[in-house]
TIDREN-627593 format. One record per residue (C-alpha): residue in one letter; residue number from 1; x negated, y negated, z. Coordinates in steps of 0.02 Angstrom, whole numbers. Layout:
<sites>
+------+-----+--------+--------+--------+
: type : seq :      u :      v :      w :
+------+-----+--------+--------+--------+
:    a : NUM :      X :      Y :      Z :
...
+------+-----+--------+--------+--------+
</sites>
This chain:
<sites>
+------+-----+--------+--------+--------+
: type : seq :      u :      v :      w :
+------+-----+--------+--------+--------+
:    m :   1 :  -1689 :    960 :  -5383 :
:    k :   2 :  -1843 :    938 :  -5491 :
:    r :   3 :  -1986 :    830 :  -5437 :
:    i :   4 :  -1982 :    655 :  -5508 :
:    k :   5 :  -2110 :    638 :  -5646 :
:    y :   6 :  -2160 :    467 :  -5707 :
:    s :   7 :  -2231 :    439 :  -5880 :
:    k :   8 :  -2407 :    371 :  -5881 :
:    v :   9 :  -2377 :    284 :  -6048 :
:    r :  10 :  -2316 :    105 :  -6033 :
:    k :  11 :  -2164 :     62 :  -6138 :
:    v :  12 :  -2199 :    -50 :  -6286 :
:    l :  13 :  -2021 :   -119 :  -6273 :
:    p :  14 :  -1984 :   -148 :  -6088 :
:    n :  15 :  -1798 :   -178 :  -6124 :
:    n :  16 :  -1777 :    -16 :  -6221 :
:    f :  17 :  -1652 :     69 :  -6103 :
:    e :  18 :  -1625 :    257 :  -6105 :
:    y :  19 :  -1510 :    375 :  -6009 :
:    n :  20 :  -1612 :    521 :  -5942 :
:    g :  21 :  -1471 :    627 :  -5870 :
:    v :  22 :  -1392 :    786 :  -5937 :
:    y :  23 :  -1207 :    740 :  -5944 :
:    n :  24 :  -1189 :    676 :  -6122 :
:    a :  25 :  -1061 :    794 :  -6200 :
:    d :  26 :   -899 :    703 :  -6159 :
:    p :  27 :   -856 :    530 :  -6227 :
:    v :  28 :   -876 :    381 :  -6111 :
:    e :  29 :   -712 :    322 :  -6035 :
:    m :  30 :   -672 :    167 :  -5932 :
:    q :  31 :   -531 :    139 :  -5810 :
:    l :  32 :   -487 :    -32 :  -5740 :
:    f :  33 :   -384 :    -79 :  -5588 :
:    v :  34 :   -336 :   -260 :  -5553 :
:    y :  35 :   -243 :   -280 :  -5389 :
:    n :  36 :   -198 :   -389 :  -5242 :
:    d :  37 :    -92 :   -361 :  -5088 :
:    q :  38 :     68 :   -384 :  -5188 :
:    d :  39 :     42 :   -297 :  -5354 :
:    f :  40 :    -81 :   -200 :  -5463 :
:    e :  41 :   -119 :   -166 :  -5646 :
:    e :  42 :   -198 :     -8 :  -5713 :
:    y :  43 :   -283 :     14 :  -5882 :
:    n :  44 :   -343 :    185 :  -5942 :
:    n :  45 :   -467 :    211 :  -6085 :
:    v :  46 :   -490 :     23 :  -6084 :
:    s :  47 :   -603 :    -62 :  -6211 :
:    f :  48 :   -748 :   -175 :  -6170 :
:    e :  49 :   -656 :   -324 :  -6244 :
:    k :  50 :   -510 :   -296 :  -6125 :
:    v :  51 :   -629 :   -279 :  -5978 :
:    a :  52 :   -715 :   -442 :  -6024 :
:    a :  53 :   -548 :   -530 :  -6040 :
:    e :  54 :   -489 :   -470 :  -5869 :
:    f :  55 :   -654 :   -510 :  -5783 :
:    t :  56 :   -655 :   -689 :  -5851 :
:    d :  57 :   -470 :   -725 :  -5827 :
:    k :  58 :   -459 :   -879 :  -5715 :
:    k :  59 :   -281 :   -836 :  -5666 :
:    q :  60 :   -344 :   -675 :  -5584 :
:    e :  61 :   -506 :   -739 :  -5508 :
:    h :  62 :   -444 :   -698 :  -5332 :
:    d :  63 :   -384 :   -523 :  -5377 :
:    i :  64 :   -494 :   -372 :  -5344 :
:    k :  65 :   -555 :   -290 :  -5505 :
:    w :  66 :   -620 :   -111 :  -5503 :
:    l :  67 :   -697 :    -44 :  -5662 :
:    n :  68 :   -740 :    141 :  -5657 :
:    i :  69 :   -852 :    207 :  -5798 :
:    h :  70 :   -861 :    395 :  -5835 :
:    g :  71 :  -1020 :    429 :  -5933 :
:    l :  72 :  -1186 :    337 :  -5950 :
:    h :  73 :  -1250 :    403 :  -6116 :
:    d :  74 :  -1172 :    257 :  -6213 :
:    v :  75 :  -1318 :    143 :  -6176 :
:    e :  76 :  -1251 :     -2 :  -6279 :
:    l :  77 :  -1091 :     -5 :  -6178 :
:    i :  78 :  -1188 :     -3 :  -6014 :
:    k :  79 :  -1295 :   -146 :  -6078 :
:    n :  80 :  -1139 :   -244 :  -6124 :
:    i :  81 :  -1066 :   -215 :  -5950 :
:    g :  82 :  -1231 :   -272 :  -5876 :
:    g :  83 :  -1226 :   -428 :  -5982 :
:    l :  84 :  -1048 :   -464 :  -5927 :
:    l :  85 :  -1102 :   -452 :  -5744 :
:    k :  86 :  -1267 :   -541 :  -5779 :
:    l :  87 :  -1368 :   -396 :  -5711 :
:    e :  88 :  -1557 :   -398 :  -5713 :
:    n :  89 :  -1638 :   -277 :  -5836 :
:    f :  90 :  -1713 :   -170 :  -5698 :
:    i :  91 :  -1539 :   -145 :  -5622 :
:    i :  92 :  -1473 :    -82 :  -5789 :
:    s :  93 :  -1626 :     30 :  -5802 :
:    d :  94 :  -1595 :    101 :  -5628 :
:    i :  95 :  -1413 :    138 :  -5672 :
:    l :  96 :  -1471 :    239 :  -5823 :
:    n :  97 :  -1619 :    321 :  -5734 :
:    t :  98 :  -1545 :    465 :  -5634 :
:    s :  99 :  -1711 :    516 :  -5556 :
:    r : 100 :  -1715 :    368 :  -5435 :
:    r : 101 :  -1679 :    395 :  -5252 :
:    t : 102 :  -1529 :    324 :  -5161 :
:    r : 103 :  -1553 :    140 :  -5123 :
:    t : 104 :  -1467 :    -27 :  -5098 :
:    e : 105 :  -1525 :   -197 :  -5157 :
:    e : 106 :  -1455 :   -372 :  -5144 :
:    l : 107 :  -1488 :   -504 :  -5275 :
:    g : 108 :  -1401 :   -661 :  -5216 :
:    e : 109 :  -1216 :   -642 :  -5250 :
:    l : 110 :  -1239 :   -465 :  -5317 :
:    l : 111 :  -1254 :   -302 :  -5220 :
:    f : 112 :  -1319 :   -144 :  -5305 :
:    f : 113 :  -1293 :     26 :  -5225 :
:    s : 114 :  -1351 :    193 :  -5297 :
:    i : 115 :  -1312 :    364 :  -5222 :
:    k : 116 :  -1335 :    548 :  -5265 :
:    s : 117 :  -1180 :    657 :  -5263 :
:    v : 118 :  -1193 :    846 :  -5253 :
:    l : 119 :  -1070 :    987 :  -5280 :
:    p : 120 :  -1092 :   1176 :  -5302 :
:    n : 121 :  -1024 :   1259 :  -5455 :
:    e : 122 :   -853 :   1342 :  -5452 :
:    n : 123 :   -919 :   1515 :  -5409 :
:    f : 124 :  -1046 :   1448 :  -5284 :
:    d : 125 :  -1200 :   1550 :  -5327 :
:    g : 126 :  -1312 :   1434 :  -5227 :
:    n : 127 :  -1358 :   1317 :  -5369 :
:    l : 128 :  -1322 :   1133 :  -5339 :
:    k : 129 :  -1259 :   1013 :  -5470 :
:    t : 130 :  -1306 :    832 :  -5451 :
:    e : 131 :  -1236 :    669 :  -5512 :
:    q : 132 :  -1294 :    491 :  -5486 :
:    v : 133 :  -1160 :    363 :  -5446 :
:    s : 134 :  -1202 :    178 :  -5446 :
:    f : 135 :  -1102 :     29 :  -5385 :
:    v : 136 :  -1115 :   -155 :  -5423 :
:    l : 137 :  -1022 :   -283 :  -5315 :
:    k : 138 :  -1008 :   -461 :  -5375 :
:    d : 139 :   -879 :   -592 :  -5327 :
:    n : 140 :   -712 :   -498 :  -5320 :
:    c : 141 :   -769 :   -363 :  -5440 :
:    i : 142 :   -839 :   -190 :  -5412 :
:    v : 143 :   -903 :    -77 :  -5551 :
:    s : 144 :   -937 :    108 :  -5520 :
:    f : 145 :  -1048 :    203 :  -5643 :
:    q : 146 :  -1025 :    392 :  -5645 :
:    e : 147 :  -1123 :    513 :  -5754 :
:    k : 148 :   -969 :    620 :  -5789 :
:    k : 149 :   -783 :    626 :  -5756 :
:    s : 150 :   -743 :    690 :  -5582 :
:    e : 151 :   -608 :    684 :  -5451 :
:    y : 152 :   -702 :    594 :  -5312 :
:    f : 153 :   -589 :    442 :  -5310 :
:    t : 154 :   -418 :    516 :  -5352 :
:    h : 155 :   -346 :    479 :  -5179 :
:    i : 156 :   -414 :    301 :  -5187 :
:    r : 157 :   -326 :    270 :  -5352 :
:    q : 158 :   -166 :    338 :  -5276 :
:    r : 159 :   -181 :    220 :  -5128 :
:    i : 160 :   -199 :     73 :  -5244 :
:    r : 161 :    -48 :    128 :  -5347 :
:    t : 162 :     64 :    155 :  -5196 :
:    g : 163 :     -4 :     20 :  -5082 :
:    v : 164 :    -34 :    147 :  -4943 :
:    g : 165 :   -160 :     92 :  -4812 :
:    i : 166 :   -254 :    -71 :  -4812 :
:    v : 167 :   -353 :    -53 :  -4973 :
:    r : 168 :   -250 :   -184 :  -5067 :
:    r : 169 :   -266 :   -306 :  -4923 :
:    k : 170 :   -455 :   -290 :  -4913 :
:    k : 171 :   -597 :   -354 :  -5019 :
:    n : 172 :   -706 :   -251 :  -5135 :
:    d : 173 :   -827 :   -207 :  -4995 :
:    y : 174 :   -690 :   -100 :  -4916 :
:    l : 175 :   -664 :    -15 :  -5084 :
:    l : 176 :   -851 :     22 :  -5087 :
:    y : 177 :   -834 :     99 :  -4914 :
:    l : 178 :   -692 :    212 :  -4973 :
:    m : 179 :   -791 :    272 :  -5124 :
:    l : 180 :   -948 :    306 :  -5022 :
:    d : 181 :   -843 :    399 :  -4895 :
:    a : 182 :   -767 :    506 :  -5035 :
:    i : 183 :   -940 :    550 :  -5100 :
:    m : 184 :  -1002 :    593 :  -4926 :
:    e : 185 :   -853 :    710 :  -4904 :
:    n : 186 :   -927 :    811 :  -5047 :
:    f : 187 :  -1086 :    830 :  -4946 :
:    f : 188 :   -983 :    902 :  -4804 :
:    i : 189 :   -899 :   1023 :  -4925 :
:    v : 190 :  -1068 :   1083 :  -4988 :
:    i : 191 :  -1140 :   1100 :  -4812 :
:    e : 192 :   -986 :   1197 :  -4755 :
:    a : 193 :  -1002 :   1314 :  -4903 :
:    y : 194 :  -1185 :   1344 :  -4860 :
:    e : 195 :  -1141 :   1379 :  -4679 :
:    d : 196 :  -1026 :   1521 :  -4735 :
:    k : 197 :  -1167 :   1590 :  -4841 :
:    i : 198 :  -1293 :   1570 :  -4700 :
:    e : 199 :  -1178 :   1664 :  -4582 :
:    q : 200 :  -1172 :   1810 :  -4705 :
:    i : 201 :  -1362 :   1804 :  -4724 :
:    s : 202 :  -1380 :   1813 :  -4534 :
:    i : 203 :  -1270 :   1968 :  -4531 :
:    d : 204 :  -1369 :   2048 :  -4673 :
:    s : 205 :  -1532 :   2015 :  -4582 :
:    r : 206 :  -1469 :   2123 :  -4437 :
:    i : 207 :  -1395 :   2269 :  -4533 :
:    s : 208 :  -1486 :   2275 :  -4699 :
:    r : 209 :  -1652 :   2362 :  -4728 :
:    k : 210 :  -1672 :   2287 :  -4900 :
:    y : 211 :  -1768 :   2130 :  -4944 :
:    n : 212 :  -1650 :   2062 :  -5077 :
:    f : 213 :  -1568 :   1939 :  -4957 :
:    m : 214 :  -1738 :   1857 :  -4928 :
:    a : 215 :  -1717 :   1776 :  -5100 :
:    d : 216 :  -1552 :   1702 :  -5037 :
:    i : 217 :  -1642 :   1632 :  -4885 :
:    e : 218 :  -1773 :   1547 :  -4992 :
:    k : 219 :  -1640 :   1478 :  -5110 :
:    g : 220 :  -1542 :   1415 :  -4960 :
:    r : 221 :  -1696 :   1328 :  -4890 :
:    y : 222 :  -1730 :   1247 :  -5057 :
:    n : 223 :  -1553 :   1181 :  -5076 :
:    l : 224 :  -1537 :   1123 :  -4896 :
:    n : 225 :  -1700 :   1028 :  -4911 :
:    f : 226 :  -1631 :    951 :  -5071 :
:    l : 227 :  -1477 :    894 :  -4974 :
:    k : 228 :  -1591 :    824 :  -4840 :
:    r : 229 :  -1689 :    727 :  -4970 :
:    s : 230 :  -1526 :    657 :  -5039 :
:    i : 231 :  -1453 :    606 :  -4871 :
:    n : 232 :  -1609 :    528 :  -4793 :
:    p : 233 :  -1616 :    377 :  -4910 :
:    l : 234 :  -1426 :    362 :  -4898 :
:    r : 235 :  -1442 :    351 :  -4709 :
:    e : 236 :  -1572 :    214 :  -4727 :
:    a : 237 :  -1463 :    116 :  -4849 :
:    l : 238 :  -1310 :    130 :  -4737 :
:    y : 239 :  -1413 :     77 :  -4587 :
:    n : 240 :  -1464 :    -80 :  -4681 :
:    l : 241 :  -1283 :   -119 :  -4724 :
:    k : 242 :  -1215 :    -97 :  -4548 :
:    s : 243 :  -1358 :   -172 :  -4447 :
:    m : 244 :  -1392 :   -339 :  -4533 :
:    e : 245 :  -1372 :   -489 :  -4419 :
:    e : 246 :  -1241 :   -621 :  -4459 :
:    d : 247 :  -1368 :   -744 :  -4528 :
:    e : 248 :  -1445 :   -607 :  -4637 :
:    e : 249 :  -1290 :   -513 :  -4692 :
:    y : 250 :  -1256 :   -468 :  -4871 :
:    e : 251 :  -1146 :   -596 :  -4957 :
:    n : 252 :  -1037 :   -457 :  -5027 :
:    i : 253 :  -1016 :   -364 :  -4861 :
:    q : 254 :   -906 :   -454 :  -4736 :
:    q : 255 :   -943 :   -445 :  -4551 :
:    s : 256 :   -773 :   -364 :  -4520 :
:    s : 257 :   -823 :   -219 :  -4635 :
:    k : 258 :   -984 :   -177 :  -4542 :
:    a : 259 :   -889 :    -56 :  -4430 :
:    f : 260 :   -837 :     47 :  -4582 :
:    f : 261 :  -1016 :     65 :  -4643 :
:    a : 262 :  -1070 :    106 :  -4465 :
:    r : 263 :   -951 :    254 :  -4473 :
:    l : 264 :  -1032 :    311 :  -4635 :
:    h : 265 :  -1203 :    295 :  -4555 :
:    q : 266 :  -1144 :    405 :  -4412 :
:    k : 267 :  -1080 :    533 :  -4537 :
:    s : 268 :  -1250 :    537 :  -4620 :
:    l : 269 :  -1332 :    574 :  -4452 :
:    e : 270 :  -1207 :    714 :  -4420 :
:    m : 271 :  -1246 :    790 :  -4590 :
:    l : 272 :  -1433 :    784 :  -4558 :
:    d : 273 :  -1410 :    865 :  -4388 :
:    q : 274 :  -1306 :   1004 :  -4467 :
:    i : 275 :  -1435 :   1031 :  -4604 :
:    e : 276 :  -1573 :   1046 :  -4474 :
:    y : 277 :  -1468 :   1174 :  -4381 :
:    d : 278 :  -1436 :   1272 :  -4541 :
:    l : 279 :  -1621 :   1272 :  -4583 :
:    s : 280 :  -1658 :   1338 :  -4408 :
:    s : 281 :  -1527 :   1473 :  -4434 :
:    l : 282 :  -1611 :   1528 :  -4595 :
:    d : 283 :  -1780 :   1531 :  -4508 :
:    s : 284 :  -1705 :   1634 :  -4367 :
:    a : 285 :  -1628 :   1757 :  -4491 :
:    a : 286 :  -1795 :   1779 :  -4580 :
:    n : 287 :  -1891 :   1797 :  -4416 :
:    f : 288 :  -1765 :   1922 :  -4349 :
:    h : 289 :  -1776 :   2026 :  -4507 :
:    f : 290 :  -1966 :   2030 :  -4501 :
:    s : 291 :  -1961 :   2072 :  -4315 :
:    v : 292 :  -1845 :   2218 :  -4349 :
:    q : 293 :  -1956 :   2277 :  -4491 :
:    s : 294 :  -2109 :   2264 :  -4380 :
:    q : 295 :  -2022 :   2359 :  -4240 :
:    r : 296 :  -1964 :   2492 :  -4361 :
:    m : 297 :  -2141 :   2509 :  -4428 :
:    n : 298 :  -2209 :   2524 :  -4251 :
:    q : 299 :  -2082 :   2660 :  -4214 :
:    i : 300 :  -2133 :   2755 :  -4370 :
:    m : 301 :  -2317 :   2740 :  -4325 :
:    k : 302 :  -2279 :   2797 :  -4148 :
:    t : 303 :  -2188 :   2952 :  -4211 :
:    l : 304 :  -2328 :   2995 :  -4332 :
:    t : 305 :  -2457 :   2971 :  -4194 :
:    v : 306 :  -2363 :   3088 :  -4077 :
:    f : 307 :  -2357 :   3224 :  -4209 :
:    s : 308 :  -2542 :   3197 :  -4247 :
:    v : 309 :  -2585 :   3218 :  -4062 :
:    i : 310 :  -2482 :   3377 :  -4053 :
:    f : 311 :  -2572 :   3453 :  -4201 :
:    m : 312 :  -2747 :   3402 :  -4143 :
:    p : 313 :  -2773 :   3547 :  -4018 :
:    l : 314 :  -2692 :   3666 :  -4140 :
:    t : 315 :  -2813 :   3610 :  -4275 :
:    f : 316 :  -2956 :   3632 :  -4153 :
:    i : 317 :  -2905 :   3813 :  -4115 :
:    v : 318 :  -2886 :   3853 :  -4299 :
:    g : 319 :  -3057 :   3775 :  -4333 :
:    v : 320 :  -3140 :   3877 :  -4198 :
:    y : 321 :  -3074 :   4041 :  -4263 :
:    g : 322 :  -3112 :   3993 :  -4441 :
:    m : 323 :  -3302 :   3984 :  -4415 :
:    n : 324 :  -3326 :   4168 :  -4471 :
:    f : 325 :  -3465 :   4214 :  -4347 :
:    d : 326 :  -3497 :   4402 :  -4333 :
:    n : 327 :  -3501 :   4400 :  -4143 :
:    m : 328 :  -3324 :   4336 :  -4107 :
:    p : 329 :  -3238 :   4470 :  -3996 :
:    e : 330 :  -3065 :   4390 :  -4015 :
:    l : 331 :  -3067 :   4426 :  -4201 :
:    r : 332 :  -3063 :   4614 :  -4163 :
:    t : 333 :  -2927 :   4606 :  -4032 :
:    e : 334 :  -2776 :   4707 :  -4088 :
:    n : 335 :  -2646 :   4572 :  -4043 :
:    g : 336 :  -2764 :   4423 :  -4053 :
:    y : 337 :  -2666 :   4340 :  -4194 :
:    y : 338 :  -2504 :   4342 :  -4094 :
:    i : 339 :  -2592 :   4286 :  -3935 :
:    v : 340 :  -2667 :   4134 :  -4024 :
:    l : 341 :  -2499 :   4088 :  -4101 :
:    g : 342 :  -2418 :   4100 :  -3929 :
:    i : 343 :  -2551 :   3991 :  -3851 :
:    m : 344 :  -2528 :   3863 :  -3989 :
:    a : 345 :  -2339 :   3864 :  -3964 :
:    i : 346 :  -2358 :   3842 :  -3775 :
:    i : 347 :  -2478 :   3697 :  -3799 :
:    s : 348 :  -2356 :   3614 :  -3919 :
:    i : 349 :  -2208 :   3637 :  -3802 :
:    i : 350 :  -2305 :   3569 :  -3653 :
:    m : 351 :  -2359 :   3415 :  -3751 :
:    i : 352 :  -2182 :   3382 :  -3815 :
:    i : 353 :  -2113 :   3395 :  -3637 :
:    y : 354 :  -2248 :   3277 :  -3576 :
:    f : 355 :  -2214 :   3149 :  -3713 :
:    k : 356 :  -2028 :   3154 :  -3679 :
:    r : 357 :  -2055 :   3123 :  -3494 :
:    k : 358 :  -2163 :   2975 :  -3540 :
:    r : 359 :  -2025 :   2921 :  -3663 :
:    w : 360 :  -2146 :   2914 :  -3806 :
:    i : 361 :  -2027 :   3013 :  -3916 :
+------+-----+--------+--------+--------+
</sites>
């Protein structure tokens, strides 16, 4: 995840909205569900005019309406949706600005929730893909803004279609809980994938003498810290949702739903604990590798030192008899060469035996 960089130049037109994400290849699609405990209606590739008609239909004012938008690069459409919901301009700007951190904000009868979703690519080479998902709750409506089409909420749609569970008997705050839970499941998938990779890195640190896996350790640290940065503000937002007192509670979050958001807050704590453990595992793998390398280097230096000590007296003997003085009786001894070689061999053998008894070699 790149660092957030803010432009120092003030905008001349403060209401000139712009999508700053990277997912702008596919066309924007909208899907609308209108349901109650008895029945539901589903509209795919729905137009803005149809959405406006359903949202303002007095006959369905008590039904839950879920509008899911795939794609944010159609800025005019997002502005029109914002106008339909009577969103403040800064809320529309935050929906389009994907560099903002996870946060929640209440504006009277409206609740805005923004979250980062992460998934590895299909081959899992350690690179994380990110997507910002925003939610707006107002009255009996909930609008989810996704940067691209994904399968986060497939099981939720199926529950609405079949009436399985309690989703059709609950308000839109329960639907928000289900969608946040689905996104957080992706965090668990990513963390689990990294744990498998970390386990392999730990094995490599014990058996490999190469340094190429150190790059994997650094990449793992970077991505785990990115996950930590994504989950920390989510934990804070969920804590705010589940811990508000009755006289301070959000108008769009019922007291009976606080337990659901408390579960999500607990999940966020579990994820952070697991990330801390994984970071410690990476540090342990790196420290173990460097310890092994240091021990191996010490062993090499020890071996070289032993051989140097063995050759020191031999070098001394050779130096003595290489001084070429005329009055050196040993130089004229008939078997002096063989005697010196024998003495040198005996000295070497004695030193090797001594070093072995001392377990230096």
